[in-house]
C-alpha positions as CSV (number, residue, x, y, z in Angstrom):
1,M,-120.1,-62.7,211.3
2,T,-122.0,-65.3,209.3
3,K,-125.1,-65.0,207.3
4,P,-128.4,-66.1,208.8
5,A,-129.6,-69.5,207.7
6,F,-132.8,-67.9,206.4
7,P,-133.8,-64.9,204.3
8,A,-134.1,-61.7,206.4
9,S,-137.5,-61.1,204.8
10,H,-138.7,-64.2,206.6
11,L,-138.3,-62.7,210.0
12,R,-140.6,-59.7,210.9
13,V,-141.7,-57.9,214.0
14,K,-145.2,-56.6,214.7
15,R,-147.2,-55.1,217.6
16,A,-149.7,-57.4,219.1
17,Y,-152.4,-54.7,218.8
18,E,-152.0,-54.5,215.0
19,P,-154.4,-56.8,213.1
20,A,-152.9,-60.1,212.0
21,A,-152.3,-60.3,208.2
22,A,-152.1,-63.3,205.9
23,D,-148.5,-62.5,205.1
24,D,-147.5,-62.6,208.8
25,G,-146.9,-66.3,208.5
26,T,-146.3,-68.0,211.9
27,R,-147.0,-65.4,214.6
28,L,-145.0,-66.0,217.8
29,L,-145.6,-63.9,220.9
30,V,-142.2,-63.2,222.4
31,D,-143.2,-61.3,225.6
32,R,-143.1,-62.7,229.1
33,L,-146.5,-61.0,229.9
34,W,-149.6,-61.3,227.8
35,P,-150.4,-57.9,226.1
36,R,-152.9,-56.0,228.3
37,G,-156.5,-55.9,227.0
38,L,-155.9,-58.3,224.1
39,S,-157.9,-61.5,223.8
40,R,-156.2,-64.7,222.7
41,D,-158.5,-64.8,219.7
42,K,-157.7,-61.3,218.6
43,A,-153.9,-61.8,219.0
44,E,-153.9,-64.7,216.5
45,V,-150.6,-66.1,217.7
46,S,-149.4,-69.6,216.9
47,D,-147.4,-69.9,220.1
48,W,-146.4,-67.9,223.1
49,L,-142.6,-68.1,223.7
50,K,-142.5,-66.4,227.1
51,D,-139.3,-68.2,228.1
52,I,-137.4,-66.5,225.3
53,A,-138.5,-63.1,226.6
54,P,-136.2,-61.0,228.7
55,S,-136.2,-61.8,232.4
56,T,-138.5,-59.8,234.6
57,A,-135.5,-58.1,236.2
58,L,-134.1,-57.1,232.8
59,R,-137.4,-55.9,231.5
60,Q,-138.0,-53.8,234.6
61,W,-134.5,-52.4,234.5
62,F,-134.9,-51.4,230.9
63,G,-138.3,-49.8,231.2
64,H,-138.2,-49.0,227.5
65,D,-135.7,-46.2,228.1
66,P,-134.0,-45.6,224.7
67,E,-130.8,-44.5,226.5
68,R,-130.6,-48.0,228.0
69,W,-131.2,-49.7,224.6
70,P,-127.6,-50.7,223.8
71,D,-127.0,-52.1,227.2
72,F,-130.4,-53.8,227.2
73,Q,-129.5,-55.6,223.9
74,R,-126.2,-56.8,225.3
75,R,-127.8,-58.1,228.5
76,Y,-130.7,-59.7,226.6
77,E,-128.4,-61.5,224.2
78,A,-126.5,-62.9,227.3
79,E,-129.9,-64.2,228.5
80,L,-130.6,-65.7,225.1
81,Q,-127.7,-68.1,225.6
82,Q,-129.9,-70.1,227.9
83,H,-132.5,-70.6,225.2
84,S,-130.8,-72.3,222.2
85,S,-133.7,-74.7,221.5
86,E,-136.2,-71.8,221.2
87,L,-133.8,-69.9,219.0
88,D,-133.2,-73.0,216.8
89,R,-137.0,-73.4,216.5
90,I,-137.4,-69.9,215.2
91,R,-134.5,-70.3,212.8
92,A,-136.0,-73.6,211.5
93,L,-139.4,-72.0,210.9
94,A,-137.8,-68.9,209.2
95,K,-136.0,-71.2,206.8
96,K,-139.4,-72.4,205.5
97,Q,-141.7,-69.5,205.9
98,T,-142.3,-66.0,207.2
99,V,-142.2,-65.7,211.0
100,T,-143.5,-62.7,212.8
101,L,-142.2,-61.9,216.3
102,V,-145.2,-60.3,218.1
103,Y,-144.7,-57.9,221.0
104,G,-146.9,-55.7,223.2
105,A,-144.6,-52.7,223.8
106,H,-145.6,-49.2,222.6
107,D,-142.1,-48.4,221.4
108,E,-141.7,-49.9,218.0
109,L,-137.9,-49.4,217.8
110,H,-136.8,-50.3,221.3
111,N,-138.3,-53.6,222.4
112,N,-137.3,-57.2,222.9
113,A,-138.8,-58.4,219.6
114,V,-136.5,-56.0,217.7
115,A,-133.5,-57.1,219.7
116,L,-134.3,-60.7,219.1
117,R,-134.7,-60.2,215.4
118,N,-131.4,-58.3,215.3
119,F,-129.7,-61.1,217.1
120,L,-131.1,-63.8,214.8
121,L,-130.3,-61.8,211.7
122,R,-126.6,-61.5,212.7
123,G,-126.4,-65.1,211.5
124,K,-125.2,-66.9,214.5
125,A,-124.7,-70.6,213.7
126,D,-127.2,-73.1,215.0
127,G,-127.1,-72.8,218.7
128,V,-126.3,-69.6,220.5
129,A,-123.1,-67.7,219.7
130,K,-120.3,-67.4,222.3
131,Q,-120.3,-64.3,224.3
132,K,-117.9,-61.5,223.3
133,D,-115.0,-60.9,225.7
């Protein structure tokens, strides 16, 4: 395992329904669906990276069931291999400033933003890491 190319403190996660803060830095919504009942003005996101979110099939299979969390993370990381340019963009931003991955789920521990942060912090080299055998 290699170290990430940015400080861990530069990559945060936050629910979309929590108020934006000055120290959030660049706020990136990483859900495929826009958070229900939240206006774009109130969300205060810099960009919506829906392509980096889990596929609809994976999201529906997971259903935020904590028992499926380990398998969800593995499956999501396999999907992330198709999105190296978006991952590289997040890494490049995090090298320079704080980046907050914004999500809409109720579960603060078992959601795609947490899984994405964990993946990025494992320090894969630029581009997506090879799948484990």
